[in-house]
C-alpha positions as CSV (number, residue, x, y, z in Angstrom):
1,M,105.1,167.4,-222.3
2,A,102.8,164.7,-220.6
3,A,101.2,162.3,-223.0
4,R,97.5,162.4,-223.8
5,L,95.9,159.9,-221.5
6,L,92.4,158.4,-221.1
7,I,91.6,156.6,-217.8
8,Q,88.6,154.4,-218.6
9,N,86.0,152.4,-216.7
10,G,86.9,153.6,-213.2
11,T,84.8,154.8,-210.3
12,V,85.8,158.5,-209.9
13,Y,86.0,160.2,-206.5
14,D,86.6,163.8,-207.3
15,G,87.9,165.0,-203.9
16,T,84.9,167.3,-203.2
17,G,83.0,164.8,-201.2
18,A,80.5,164.3,-204.0
19,Q,79.2,160.8,-204.6
20,P,81.4,158.8,-207.0
21,S,80.6,158.5,-210.6
22,A,81.2,155.9,-213.3
23,S,83.3,158.1,-215.5
24,D,86.3,158.3,-217.7
25,V,89.0,160.9,-217.2
26,L,90.9,162.6,-220.1
27,I,94.3,164.1,-219.4
28,E,95.9,166.5,-221.9
29,N,99.0,168.7,-221.5
30,G,99.3,167.8,-217.8
31,K,95.7,168.9,-216.9
32,I,92.3,167.3,-216.6
33,A,90.6,167.9,-219.9
34,A,87.3,166.2,-219.2
35,I,85.4,163.9,-216.8
36,A,82.5,162.3,-218.5
37,P,80.3,159.1,-218.3
38,R,82.1,155.9,-219.3
39,G,82.5,155.5,-223.0
40,S,81.5,159.1,-223.9
41,I,85.0,160.5,-224.4
42,K,86.4,159.9,-227.9
43,A,90.1,160.5,-227.6
44,A,92.0,159.5,-230.7
45,N,95.7,158.7,-230.2
46,A,95.3,158.8,-226.4
47,K,97.1,156.2,-224.2
48,R,94.5,154.2,-222.4
49,I,94.5,152.9,-218.8
50,D,91.7,150.4,-218.0
51,A,90.6,151.2,-214.5
52,K,87.8,148.6,-214.4
53,G,87.0,147.7,-210.8
54,M,89.3,150.5,-209.6
55,W,88.9,153.9,-207.9
56,V,90.2,157.0,-209.5
57,T,91.0,159.8,-207.0
58,P,93.0,163.0,-206.7
59,G,96.5,162.6,-205.6
60,F,96.8,162.6,-201.8
61,L,98.4,165.3,-199.7
62,D,100.9,164.7,-196.9
63,T,100.9,168.0,-195.1
64,H,103.4,167.3,-192.3
65,T,106.7,165.9,-193.6
66,H,110.4,166.4,-193.0
67,Y,111.4,165.7,-196.6
68,D,113.6,168.7,-196.6
69,A,116.8,166.6,-196.8
70,E,115.4,163.8,-199.0
71,L,114.2,166.3,-201.5
72,A,117.8,167.1,-202.3
73,L,119.0,163.5,-202.0
74,S,116.2,161.6,-203.8
75,P,113.7,164.1,-205.2
76,G,111.3,161.5,-206.5
77,L,110.2,160.9,-202.9
78,T,109.3,157.4,-204.1
79,E,108.1,156.0,-200.8
80,S,105.2,158.5,-200.6
81,V,104.5,158.7,-204.3
82,R,104.1,154.9,-204.7
83,H,101.3,155.1,-202.2
84,G,99.4,157.8,-204.0
85,V,100.8,161.0,-202.4
86,T,101.3,163.7,-205.1
87,S,101.8,166.8,-202.8
88,V,103.9,167.2,-199.7
89,V,104.6,170.1,-197.3
90,V,108.1,170.6,-195.9
91,G,109.5,173.1,-193.4
92,S,107.6,171.6,-190.5
93,C,108.2,171.9,-186.7
94,S,110.2,175.2,-187.0
95,V,113.0,173.6,-189.1
96,S,113.5,174.5,-192.8
97,F,116.5,174.7,-195.1
98,V,115.9,178.2,-196.2
99,A,117.8,181.0,-194.4
100,S,120.5,179.5,-192.2
101,S,123.9,178.2,-193.0
102,P,124.3,174.5,-194.1
103,E,125.8,173.6,-190.7
104,D,123.1,175.3,-188.7
105,C,120.4,173.7,-190.8
106,A,122.0,170.3,-190.3
107,D,122.4,170.8,-186.5
108,M,118.7,171.8,-186.2
109,F,117.5,168.9,-188.3
110,T,119.4,165.7,-187.9
111,R,119.0,164.7,-184.2
112,V,115.4,166.0,-184.0
113,E,114.3,164.1,-187.1
114,A,116.6,161.1,-186.7
115,V,118.3,161.5,-190.1
116,P,122.0,160.8,-190.4
117,R,124.0,164.0,-190.0
118,E,126.9,162.5,-191.9
119,V,124.6,162.4,-194.9
120,V,122.8,165.7,-194.5
121,L,125.7,168.1,-193.7
122,P,127.9,167.2,-196.7
123,L,124.8,167.3,-198.9
124,L,123.8,170.8,-197.7
125,K,127.4,172.1,-198.1
126,K,127.3,170.9,-201.6
127,I,124.0,172.2,-202.8
128,K,122.9,175.0,-200.5
129,K,123.8,178.2,-202.4
130,W,120.8,180.1,-201.2
131,D,120.1,182.0,-197.9
132,S,116.6,183.4,-198.6
133,P,113.1,182.2,-199.2
134,L,113.2,183.3,-202.9
135,G,116.5,181.5,-203.3
136,Y,115.0,178.3,-201.9
137,R,112.0,178.7,-204.1
138,K,114.2,179.1,-207.2
139,W,116.1,175.9,-206.3
140,I,112.8,174.0,-206.0
141,D,111.6,175.4,-209.3
142,K,114.6,173.9,-211.1
143,H,114.9,170.6,-209.2
144,P,113.6,167.3,-210.6
145,I,111.0,166.9,-207.9
146,G,108.5,164.0,-208.1
147,P,105.5,165.3,-206.1
148,N,104.4,168.9,-205.7
149,V,106.1,170.7,-202.9
150,A,104.8,173.4,-200.5
151,S,106.8,174.8,-197.6
152,F,106.6,176.6,-194.3
153,M,109.2,179.0,-193.1
154,G,110.7,177.5,-190.0
155,H,110.9,179.8,-186.9
156,S,114.1,178.1,-185.7
157,D,115.6,178.7,-189.1
158,L,114.6,182.4,-188.9
159,R,116.0,182.7,-185.3
160,A,119.3,181.1,-186.1
161,R,119.8,183.2,-189.1
162,A,119.0,186.5,-187.3
163,M,120.7,185.8,-184.0
164,G,123.3,183.2,-184.8
165,L,122.9,179.6,-183.6
166,H,124.5,180.1,-180.2
167,R,122.5,183.2,-179.1
168,S,119.3,181.6,-180.5
169,V,119.5,178.8,-177.9
170,T,120.6,180.7,-174.8
171,G,117.3,182.3,-173.9
172,E,118.5,185.8,-175.0
173,R,116.0,188.1,-176.6
174,P,116.6,189.3,-180.2
175,T,117.8,192.8,-180.6
176,P,115.4,195.2,-182.5
177,A,117.5,194.7,-185.6
178,E,117.3,190.9,-185.3
179,Q,113.6,191.0,-184.7
180,K,113.2,193.2,-187.8
181,Q,115.3,190.7,-189.8
182,M,113.0,187.8,-188.8
183,E,109.9,189.8,-189.7
184,T,111.4,190.8,-193.1
185,L,112.5,187.2,-193.9
186,L,109.0,185.9,-193.0
187,A,107.4,188.5,-195.2
188,E,109.7,187.5,-198.0
189,A,108.7,183.9,-197.6
190,L,105.0,184.7,-197.7
191,D,105.6,186.8,-200.9
192,A,107.3,183.8,-202.4
193,G,104.2,181.6,-201.7
194,F,105.2,179.9,-198.5
195,L,102.3,178.6,-196.4
196,G,103.2,180.4,-193.2
197,M,105.5,179.8,-190.3
198,S,106.2,176.6,-188.3
199,C,107.2,176.8,-184.6
200,M,108.2,174.4,-181.8
201,T,107.5,174.8,-178.1
202,N,108.4,171.2,-177.0
203,P,111.8,171.0,-175.3
204,W,112.5,167.4,-176.3
205,D,113.6,168.4,-179.8
206,R,117.4,169.0,-179.5
207,L,120.3,170.1,-181.6
208,D,123.0,167.9,-183.2
209,G,126.6,168.8,-183.9
210,E,129.5,169.8,-181.6
211,R,128.7,173.4,-181.1
212,E,125.3,173.4,-179.3
213,W,124.8,169.7,-178.8
214,S,121.6,168.9,-176.9
215,A,120.2,172.4,-176.7
216,S,116.5,172.6,-177.6
217,L,115.6,174.0,-181.0
218,P,115.8,177.8,-181.2
219,S,112.1,178.3,-181.5
220,Y,111.6,176.8,-178.1
221,Y,113.4,179.8,-176.5
222,A,111.3,182.5,-178.1
223,R,109.0,184.6,-175.9
224,R,105.6,185.9,-176.6
225,A,106.9,189.4,-177.4
226,E,109.1,188.0,-180.2
227,K,106.5,185.7,-181.7
228,K,103.5,188.1,-181.6
229,P,104.5,190.4,-184.5
230,L,105.3,187.3,-186.6
231,L,102.0,185.7,-185.8
232,E,100.2,189.0,-186.6
233,L,101.9,189.1,-189.9
234,L,100.5,185.6,-190.6
235,R,97.1,186.8,-189.5
236,R,97.1,189.8,-191.8
237,R,98.2,187.6,-194.7
238,H,95.7,184.8,-194.0
239,R,98.6,182.3,-193.6
240,I,99.2,179.4,-191.3
241,H,100.8,179.1,-187.9
242,Q,102.0,175.5,-187.4
243,S,103.2,174.4,-184.0
244,A,103.6,171.7,-181.4
245,P,102.8,172.2,-177.7
246,N,105.1,171.6,-174.8
247,L,104.4,167.9,-174.3
248,I,105.7,168.0,-170.7
249,T,103.4,170.7,-169.3
250,R,100.8,170.8,-172.2
251,V,99.4,174.1,-170.8
252,N,100.6,176.3,-173.6
253,V,98.2,174.7,-176.1
254,L,95.6,177.0,-174.6
255,G,97.6,180.0,-175.6
256,M,97.7,178.6,-179.2
257,A,94.0,178.2,-179.1
258,L,93.6,181.8,-177.9
259,A,96.0,183.1,-180.5
260,S,93.9,181.4,-183.2
261,G,90.8,183.3,-181.9
262,G,88.8,185.6,-184.2
263,I,86.8,187.7,-181.8
264,V,86.9,191.3,-183.1
265,R,89.9,190.3,-185.4
266,E,90.7,187.9,-188.2
267,P,91.2,184.3,-187.1
268,L,94.7,182.9,-187.3
269,R,94.9,179.6,-189.2
270,T,96.5,177.4,-186.6
271,T,97.5,173.7,-186.9
272,V,99.0,171.8,-184.0
273,I,100.4,168.3,-183.6
274,T,98.7,166.0,-182.8
275,M,95.3,164.5,-181.8
276,M,95.9,160.9,-180.9
277,D,94.6,158.2,-178.6
278,L,97.6,157.8,-176.4
279,K,98.1,154.6,-174.4
280,A,100.0,156.6,-171.8
281,D,97.5,159.3,-171.1
282,P,94.1,158.4,-172.7
283,Y,92.6,161.7,-171.4
284,V,94.6,163.6,-173.9
285,L,92.2,162.7,-176.7
286,Q,89.3,164.4,-174.8
287,L,91.5,167.3,-173.9
288,A,92.5,167.9,-177.5
289,Q,88.8,167.8,-178.5
290,L,88.0,170.3,-175.8
291,V,90.8,172.7,-176.9
292,S,89.6,172.7,-180.5
293,W,86.0,173.3,-179.4
294,L,87.1,176.2,-177.3
295,A,89.3,177.6,-180.1
296,N,86.7,177.3,-182.9
297,K,83.4,177.7,-181.1
298,V,84.1,180.0,-178.2
299,F,87.1,182.0,-179.5
300,R,85.9,181.9,-183.1
301,G,89.3,180.7,-184.4
302,N,90.4,178.5,-187.2
303,Y,92.2,175.7,-185.2
304,R,93.0,172.2,-186.5
305,W,94.8,169.2,-185.0
306,Q,96.9,167.2,-187.3
307,S,96.1,163.5,-186.8
308,P,97.5,160.2,-188.1
309,P,94.6,158.0,-189.0
310,V,96.6,154.8,-188.2
311,P,98.1,153.0,-185.2
312,F,101.2,154.9,-184.1
313,D,103.8,152.1,-184.2
314,L,107.4,152.9,-183.2
315,Y,110.6,150.9,-183.8
316,Y,113.8,151.5,-181.8
317,D,117.4,150.6,-182.3
318,G,118.4,150.5,-178.7
319,W,118.0,154.0,-177.3
320,D,117.5,155.7,-180.7
321,S,114.2,157.4,-180.2
322,V,113.3,161.0,-179.3
323,L,110.8,159.6,-176.8
324,F,113.6,159.1,-174.3
325,E,114.0,162.8,-174.2
326,E,110.7,163.2,-172.3
327,F,112.3,162.3,-169.0
328,F,115.5,163.3,-167.3
329,A,117.3,160.0,-167.2
330,G,116.4,159.1,-170.8
331,Q,117.7,162.5,-171.9
332,K,121.0,161.9,-170.2
333,I,121.4,158.6,-172.0
334,R,120.6,160.2,-175.3
335,D,123.0,163.0,-174.5
336,A,125.8,160.4,-174.3
337,A,125.2,159.1,-177.8
338,K,128.6,160.3,-178.9
339,N,130.4,158.9,-176.0
340,L,129.5,155.2,-175.5
341,E,132.0,154.9,-172.6
342,K,130.1,157.6,-170.7
343,R,126.8,156.0,-171.6
344,H,128.0,152.6,-170.3
345,A,129.2,154.2,-167.1
346,L,125.8,155.8,-166.6
347,L,124.0,152.5,-167.1
348,E,126.3,150.7,-164.6
349,D,125.9,153.5,-162.0
350,K,123.5,152.4,-159.2
351,S,122.3,155.9,-158.5
352,F,121.6,156.6,-162.1
353,R,119.7,153.3,-162.5
354,H,117.6,154.3,-159.5
355,R,116.8,157.6,-161.1
356,F,115.9,155.9,-164.4
357,K,113.5,153.5,-162.6
358,K,112.0,156.4,-160.7
359,D,111.3,158.3,-164.0
360,M,110.0,155.2,-165.7
361,L,107.5,154.4,-162.9
362,R,106.3,157.9,-162.3
363,K,102.5,157.7,-162.5
364,L,101.3,161.2,-162.6
365,A,103.8,162.9,-164.9
366,P,102.4,163.7,-168.4
367,K,104.0,161.4,-170.9
368,V,103.7,160.3,-174.5
369,W,105.5,156.9,-174.2
370,H,103.5,154.5,-172.0
371,R,106.8,153.0,-170.6
372,D,105.1,149.6,-170.2
373,L,107.9,147.1,-171.0
374,S,105.4,144.3,-171.3
375,D,104.0,146.1,-174.3
376,T,107.1,145.7,-176.4
377,T,108.5,143.1,-178.9
378,I,112.1,142.4,-179.5
379,L,112.5,142.2,-183.3
380,S,116.2,141.5,-183.7
381,C,119.1,140.9,-181.3
382,P,122.5,139.0,-181.3
383,D,120.9,136.7,-178.8
384,K,118.3,135.0,-181.1
385,A,116.5,133.5,-178.2
386,L,115.1,136.9,-177.2
387,I,113.5,137.6,-180.6
388,G,109.7,137.8,-180.4
389,K,109.7,138.3,-176.6
390,S,108.9,141.4,-174.6
391,F,111.3,142.9,-172.1
392,A,108.9,141.7,-169.4
393,D,109.1,138.2,-170.8
394,V,112.9,138.2,-170.6
395,A,112.8,139.6,-167.1
396,A,110.4,136.9,-165.9
397,A,112.6,134.2,-167.4
398,R,115.6,135.6,-165.6
399,G,113.8,136.2,-162.3
400,Q,114.8,139.9,-162.6
401,D,113.3,143.3,-162.3
402,V,112.0,144.3,-165.7
403,I,113.6,147.8,-165.8
404,D,117.0,146.2,-164.7
405,T,116.6,143.7,-167.5
406,F,115.8,146.5,-170.0
407,L,118.9,148.5,-168.9
408,D,121.1,145.4,-168.9
409,L,120.1,144.4,-172.5
410,L,120.6,147.9,-173.8
411,L,123.9,148.2,-172.0
412,T,125.0,144.9,-173.6
413,Y,123.6,145.4,-177.2
414,D,122.9,149.2,-177.5
415,R,121.8,149.7,-181.1
416,G,122.2,146.0,-181.8
417,I,118.8,145.3,-180.2
418,R,115.8,146.4,-182.2
419,W,112.3,146.6,-180.6
420,H,108.8,147.7,-181.2
421,T,105.8,149.2,-179.4
422,C,102.6,150.9,-180.3
423,L,102.4,154.4,-178.8
424,A,98.8,155.4,-179.7
425,N,95.7,154.9,-181.9
426,H,95.6,151.2,-180.8
427,R,91.8,151.3,-180.5
428,P,90.0,151.3,-183.9
429,E,86.9,152.9,-182.5
430,K,88.9,155.8,-181.2
431,V,90.7,156.2,-184.5
432,A,87.3,156.3,-186.1
433,E,86.3,159.0,-183.7
434,I,89.4,161.0,-184.7
435,M,88.6,160.6,-188.4
436,Q,85.1,162.0,-187.8
437,N,86.2,165.0,-185.8
438,P,85.9,168.2,-188.0
439,A,88.7,169.8,-186.1
440,T,91.2,167.3,-187.3
441,L,93.3,167.3,-190.5
442,M,93.9,163.7,-191.6
443,S,97.6,164.2,-192.3
444,F,100.4,163.6,-189.9
445,A,103.1,161.2,-191.1
446,D,106.5,162.8,-190.4
447,S,107.6,161.4,-193.7
448,G,111.3,161.8,-194.3
449,A,112.1,161.8,-190.6
450,H,112.7,159.1,-187.9
451,L,113.8,156.9,-190.8
452,R,114.3,153.8,-188.7
453,N,111.6,154.5,-186.1
454,M,108.3,154.8,-188.0
455,A,106.7,154.6,-191.4
456,F,103.3,156.1,-192.3
457,Y,104.0,156.9,-195.9
458,N,100.8,155.0,-196.9
459,F,98.5,156.5,-194.3
460,P,95.9,157.6,-196.9
461,L,95.4,154.1,-198.2
462,R,95.2,152.7,-194.7
463,M,92.5,155.2,-193.8
464,L,90.6,154.2,-196.9
465,K,91.0,150.6,-196.0
466,Q,89.6,151.2,-192.5
467,V,86.6,153.2,-193.9
468,R,85.9,150.6,-196.6
469,D,86.2,147.7,-194.1
470,A,83.9,149.3,-191.6
471,E,81.3,149.9,-194.4
472,L,81.5,146.2,-195.4
473,L,80.9,145.2,-191.7
474,G,77.8,147.4,-191.6
475,K,79.5,149.8,-189.1
476,P,80.3,152.7,-191.3
477,I,82.6,155.5,-190.2
478,M,81.9,157.7,-193.2
479,P,81.3,157.2,-196.9
480,V,84.3,156.5,-199.0
481,E,83.8,159.8,-200.9
482,K,84.1,161.7,-197.6
483,A,87.2,159.9,-196.7
484,V,88.8,160.7,-200.1
485,W,87.8,164.4,-199.5
486,R,89.4,164.4,-196.0
487,L,92.6,163.1,-197.6
488,T,92.6,165.5,-200.6
489,G,90.2,168.4,-201.2
490,E,89.7,169.3,-197.5
491,L,93.5,169.4,-196.9
492,A,94.1,171.5,-200.0
493,G,91.3,173.9,-199.1
494,W,92.5,174.4,-195.5
495,F,96.1,174.8,-196.4
496,G,95.4,177.0,-199.4
497,L,96.8,174.7,-202.1
498,D,95.8,174.4,-205.7
499,A,95.5,170.6,-205.5
500,G,93.3,167.8,-204.2
501,V,90.4,167.8,-206.7
502,L,89.6,166.3,-210.1
503,K,88.0,168.8,-212.3
504,P,88.5,170.2,-215.8
505,G,91.4,172.6,-215.9
506,A,93.0,171.2,-212.7
507,Q,96.6,169.8,-212.8
508,A,96.3,166.1,-213.4
509,D,97.5,164.6,-210.1
510,V,95.6,161.3,-210.3
511,V,95.7,158.0,-208.5
512,V,94.2,154.7,-209.7
513,I,93.6,152.5,-206.7
514,D,92.7,148.8,-206.7
515,P,90.3,148.4,-203.7
516,K,91.0,144.7,-203.6
517,R,94.5,145.6,-202.6
518,L,93.4,147.6,-199.6
519,D,94.3,144.6,-197.5
520,D,96.6,143.6,-194.6
521,S,99.7,144.1,-196.7
522,L,99.3,147.8,-196.0
523,E,99.9,147.2,-192.3
524,K,103.3,145.6,-192.9
525,V,106.7,147.3,-192.8
526,K,110.2,146.4,-193.8
527,L,113.7,147.8,-193.9
528,M,115.0,149.0,-197.3
529,P,118.0,151.0,-198.4
530,W,117.4,154.7,-198.0
531,S,119.2,156.0,-201.0
532,K,121.8,154.8,-203.4
533,G,125.4,155.3,-202.2
534,F,124.6,155.3,-198.5
535,K,124.8,152.2,-196.2
536,F,121.6,153.1,-194.3
537,D,118.3,151.2,-194.2
538,R,115.1,152.9,-193.4
539,I,111.7,151.4,-192.6
540,V,109.0,151.6,-195.3
541,N,105.4,150.4,-195.8
542,E,104.5,147.4,-197.9
543,G,101.4,147.1,-200.1
544,A,100.7,148.2,-203.7
545,A,97.1,149.4,-203.8
546,A,98.0,152.5,-205.8
547,R,98.4,150.9,-209.2
548,H,99.0,154.1,-211.2
549,V,100.0,157.6,-210.0
550,F,100.2,160.6,-212.3
551,I,101.7,163.9,-211.4
552,A,100.8,166.7,-213.8
553,G,99.8,164.0,-216.2
554,Q,103.2,162.3,-216.1
555,A,103.4,158.6,-215.1
556,A,105.1,158.4,-211.7
557,I,103.9,154.9,-210.7
558,V,103.0,152.3,-213.3
559,N,101.4,149.0,-212.3
560,G,102.5,149.6,-208.7
561,K,106.2,150.3,-209.7
562,P,108.1,153.6,-209.9
563,A,108.5,154.9,-213.4
564,P,112.1,155.3,-214.5
565,A,111.5,159.1,-214.8
566,L,110.5,159.5,-211.2
567,G,113.2,161.6,-209.5
568,K,115.1,162.2,-212.7
569,K,112.5,164.3,-214.6
570,R,110.7,167.2,-213.0
571,M,107.0,166.3,-212.5
572,G,105.6,168.4,-209.7
573,R,105.8,172.1,-208.9
574,F,106.2,174.5,-206.0
575,L,102.7,174.9,-204.6
576,E,102.1,178.6,-203.7
577,S,99.6,179.5,-201.1
578,V,96.4,180.7,-202.7
579,F,95.5,183.0,-199.8
């Protein structure tokens, strides 16, 4: 049982958007017992936290994660919790660990999400004794999770279970019996409290493993006739359709907007990734705003873009990034990841290099990566003289074409050269515009995935920093209380989660933030061991603005450090949809 606790002298932001109050917060039996003016709560025998000069907020929500594997490996999810996240959503982008076999789950997850298969597959074989939504729910209910966990049912998971992995990626249609099985499993997931169904229509996301290496995820191959009854089930049950558009053609996002529509029918809650200010195609921001306006105002839908409220910085070990999948030559290099001899032969082949250059220089093709090699920084390399330079700098010094230099360096060093670029959200004024857009959900971090490519675990604190800094400069984006609401109560309300607010009777998921620590340390990243027992480093965020974090009244973070019980003692719970 959580200790009786009194948080005193803080400024309380309750997650509703109401103005902050100078209040104390009493926690008893894992719940908020009272919120009252400072000094008015007399709580004998309560442990006291002095929050003078600090903000007291609800725990933050991270509603787009791929923590499916890490939940099993390190259930405390420390990298999110230490930045104030107390509720996470798994099962995103059509991939969940619910209905399919361990090997199928691993093949659908590890290449797409850039998580080591040699870790995930043995782990799943060891622990995955369930093959149903209720079985997964029962496993979560007994697991020593740190934060609260909610889940989508992944459409690729459904499809692989019903059709078998091979048939699910060949373009075949499901038989009537297979279609019925998918509908039955989805209904069972909704009955078990799952939020809805996640899908994937982008062809970049490809399978790992020997059996169907490099096929797109099963969800990509589904046709409208297959998905329609599944989406109608979500509509009837007031649940959520999560998806990603085809990032090559981008046209099908209009179909998602139409499907969300509520003219003469119930709107379908739809959330799509992602609204960003892309360097490569700046017009996409305006296009995304137009699509959401059409969906919500014209089609009377309930459509939201997920948005990261931070610069979208990416880090690469050689070719290790899903972004190379967006063009033909890059995909061929990625396909050869298991055969370095073949990869090296490609990179030495003149005709292939010509094709790579052609793809890199194509002006009119839709793209996510800007492909500007002057907008890069080499972070580490066996040749120390290259560190701190861009690929364009190196090319100029060599008197060589920049793409040839890029190919030569990656041919020589492969994963031994680590480099960085910023993909999107590089203009603060555009990030502010995204924050202010009512059709956005301020939560897209991909936490638990792309472990060496990106780190947005602390996105809520970084958003609060930007809002607070803008206010201090006299150029406000929004009041701090609205920013807190956007990161807590608004997300909980839209997703249908019992979380995100501070009020008597609510579960005591509470963060104590030192606003003086909302500083530039939050923008820094470093490599740290992923989990004990594995020689694998991942990239994490620095900063320690969240001084104390409580989950169901239990101390998860104390003075900026993880509590010994985090990940060993159950703190959170499975969050059922309230719809």
